[in-house]
N, C-alpha and C positions, 0 to 999 in steps of 0.2 A: 363021477370019478375024476381024480386029478388029471389023469392022462387024456381025458376027453375034453378038458378045458384048455384051449389053445391061446397063444399070444401071437399077435401080428405086429410086425415092425416095418415101417416104410421110411426110406431115406431118399428124399427127393433131391437129385443133383441136376446141374445144367447139362450134363452129358447123358445121364440115364437115371431112372428112378428104380431103386432096388427094394425088394421085399424079402422078409424072412417070416417063417412060421415055426413056432417051437411049442413044446409041451411046457407045462408049468415048471417042471424041474430043470429047464434049460436045454433039453435035447432038441436040436433042430430037426425039423421034418422036411424042409424044403426051402428053396429060394426062388425068386422070380425077378423079372426085369420089365420095366415099362419105359416109355419114352422120356425125353428130357423134361424137367420141371423148370419153372421160371417164376418171376415175380407176378403176383396176382393182379397188381394194379396196371400193368402194361396192357396195351391193346391186344385182345385175344388171350390174355393171361389165364383167365378162369377156365376157359375151355381147354387150353393147352395142358394146364395142370390136371384138369379132370381126366383127360385121356391118359396122362402119365400115371396118375394114381390108380385109376381103374384098371389100366393095362397091367400094372405091377401086381395088383391084387388078383386079377384073373389068372395071371401067369403062375403065381405061387400056389394058388388053389389047385390049378391043373397039375402042376409038377408034383405037389405033395399028396394029392388025392384027398385032401381034408375037406370037411364040410364047413361052410362059412358060418353055420349056426353054432359051431363049437368054439368060436372065438369069443373070449370073455373080456379081453383087453387089447387095445391097439394104440400104438404111438406113431405119430407122423412128425418126422423132423424135416422141415422144408425151408428152402432159401427164402421164399417170399411170404412167410407167415409170422410177421413180428407181433408181439403182444400189443394190444390196444387197437389193432386193425380189425377189419371184418373178416380177414382171411381165415382165422381159425374156425369161425362158424361156417364159412363156405366149405372148408375141408370136412367138417363133420357131416354136412349135407351130402357131399360127394361120397364119403365113406358109407353112408347109410344106403346108398344105391346097391351096395354089395354085401355089407356086413352090419350087424347090430350088436356090437360088444357092450358089455356093462359099463366099461370105462373107455373113453377116447381122450388121448392126450395129443395136443397139437402144439408144437414148439419150434422155435428157430433151429436151423440145422447146426448152428454152432453149439447148441446145448447137447444135442445127440453126439456131435463130434467129440466133445469132452468126455461124455459118459462112456463112449466106446473106447476112446484112447486111454482113459484112466481105469477102466473096469468099474466105473461108477464112483470113483473116489474124487475128493476135492483136488484142485490144481488149476492149471492154466492150459488152454489149448490155443495154438497159433496156427491158423489156417491160411495157406498161401497157394492159391490156384489161380484162376482167372482174376479173382479178387483177393483181398487180404483183410483179415479181422482177427482180433484176439478176444478171448472170453475166459472168465475164471469164476470159480465158486469156492468158498471156504467151508470148513467143517460146520460152521454155524449157519450156512446157507446164504451168506452175503454174496452178491453177484456183481460183476463189472464187465464192461466192454471197452475195447480200445480199437480205433480205426474202424474200417468197415463202412466208410461213407460213400462207397461206390466209385466208379471209374472217373466221374467228372470231378469229384471233390476229394478223392483220396486213393485208397487201395495201394498205398506205397508198398513196394516190394513184391507186388503181385506179378503174374505173367503179363498182364496188360501194361502195368507200369514199366516193366523191363522192355517190352516191345515198343512202347511209346518213346521211351528214352533212346532206344536204338534208332528210331525214325528221326528224332530230333538231332541226334549226333550225325546221322547220315546227311541230313539237310545242311547242318552247319559245316560239315566237312566239304560238301559239294560247293558251298558258297565261299569256301576259304575263310569263314568266320572262325573256324577251329581246325585242328589237324585233320587231314584226310584219314579215313578209316576203312577197313575191310567191310564195315557195315553198309557202306554205300552200295557195293555190289550185291550184298545180301538182301537189302531192302528192295532194290530194283528187281532182283530175281523173284523175290517173294510175291511182289505185287504185279509182276509181269509188265514192267515198264522199262523204257530205255533211258529216260532222263528223270532226275529227281523232281523236276518241275511238273511232271505229270502226276505226282502223288496226290495233290489236292483234289483233282477230279475223281480219283478213286475213293478217297476217304470221305469226301463230302457228298458223294452220290447217294440218292435215295436208296434205302435198303442195305446200305453198307453194314456189315456185321462187325462189331468190335472184337469178336472172337478172332478175326483175321490178324488183329494187332497182337493178341495174346499168343497166337501161334508162332510169332516171331521169336518168342523167348528161348526155345531150344536152340535156335540158330545163333542167338547171341551167346549162349553157353558154349557152343562149338567154336565160335570166333574167339572167345576168351581163352578157351583151351589151346587154340592155335597161336595164341600170343598177341592178339590185337589189344593194345593198351586201352583203347576206349571201351571195348567190350568188358575188359577186366574191371574197369572203373564202374561201369554200370552194375555189374554183379556185386562189387564191393558196397556200393550205395544201397542196393536192394537188401543185402544182408544186414546192414546197419539199420535201415528203416524197419525191417522186421523185428530186430532186437528192440527198437523203440516201441513198437506196438506191444510186444510182450511186456516190456517194462511198464507201459502205461497201465496194463491190467494189474500187474504186481503191486505197483505203488498205490493203487486205489484200494487194494484188499488186505495187504500184509504189512506188518511192522518190519522196520529195517532189521536185517539179519535173519529173518525167517527163511527156513528152507522151503523152496517151492519147486515142484515138478512142472516143467514146461513141455507139453506134448506137441510135436511138430507133425502137421498133416498137410497134404496137398503137394502137387507136382513140382512146385518151385524148389522144394528142398532136395530134389534130385539133381540140382545143378552142381552139387559137389563142393569141394573145399574152397573154390574161389568165392562162393557165397557163404558157406558155412563157417569159414575161418573168421571173416569180419563179424558175422552174426554172434558167434560164441565169444569173441574178444570183447565186443561191446556189452553183451549181456553180463558176462562175468565181471567186467570192470565196474559196472554200475550196480550189480546185485550178485556178489560172489556166491551166495547160497542158492542161486537159481540153477537147476539142473535140466538141460535139454534131454528129452526122452523120445523114443519111438513109440507110436501108439500100440496098445495091446490088441485092440480090436477095431474094425472099421465102424463108421457111424451107424450103420444099420443095427449092429449089436448094441450100440448106445440106445437106440430107440427101443430095442427089445428089453434092455435093463429098465428103462423108464416105464414100459408097459407092465412089466412084472411088478414093479414097486407100486404101481397104481392100484393093484388088487391085493396088496399086502404080502407079496412073496418076498422072502428074504434073499437078496442077491449076495450070497457068501462065496467063499473060494470054491466050494464044491459045485455050486451052481455055475460059476464061471468056467470051471474045469470041464463041465459037461458041454457048455457052449463051444469051448476051444476044441474038444474032442470031436464034435460033430460038424463044426463050421467048414473045414476043408473038404469034407465029403458031401456037403449039401449040394444037391443037383442044381445046375445052372443051365439056363438057355437064353438065347437072344430073344428080344421082344419081336 
């Protein structure tokens, strides 16, 4: 029976790995949470992802009371599973420790981000969290990526980029290479130091987590809101850089003048008008038909959409409405 055939969706994030189980008709039966996911190629990455994925699967099965044998399709949207790498096969092997669906889809998380944000429709997604990347797909299935080169080579406009620019501004202000800024006190307090010259021993120490730099971003937003001109400039630059990332995808995929929906996901967009104003201004100046939009669904629903399509289920408005009606009441619990 259709109701006995279930769909599994996994969204692997660097904060937590989320899972959903639904009937074929889109009605959600439960949600679960596992630990953080990461890139497979880093030291310990495979085992870390294994714990996260299996933890999320175990949790959603326990919460929903579903039988793993009922799952006919599963989709895994993961940060560290790019096409052409061995990661997708590793994910399949990990999944088979718990479930044996007829179809398993493993895809980068930006694909499930767009599928969720757009309800499975074409368009562009701009993701700005710890990192930053743009991805788009057309009605004909053409795909393009912009940015996303990682914290050493890019990620312009990300929380990491904002934090790093704040640190650089604080250093320059402290040296009087540039105007003093409130960011000097913010950076020193954030890292627990008394002098800016102590910062290198913190950042270059073994085991330093780049997330500590990303966590500066909300403090930069507050400094900008309080009127610090340097912080305001950092947010303006971030907004413009994110617009360029979106434009990179749009230019690769669409003819000039084409109307394009740009879905904005990730915590950086909570920075408010000091970032969003410059973002919209640059985007509209260079592509007037681009329309920034809020996401319709989270990435885990994007994975659910792809799982459904992999077994021939039509994801129409009625199907999406059933997801929307059951998503807020899907049970959640911490890993």
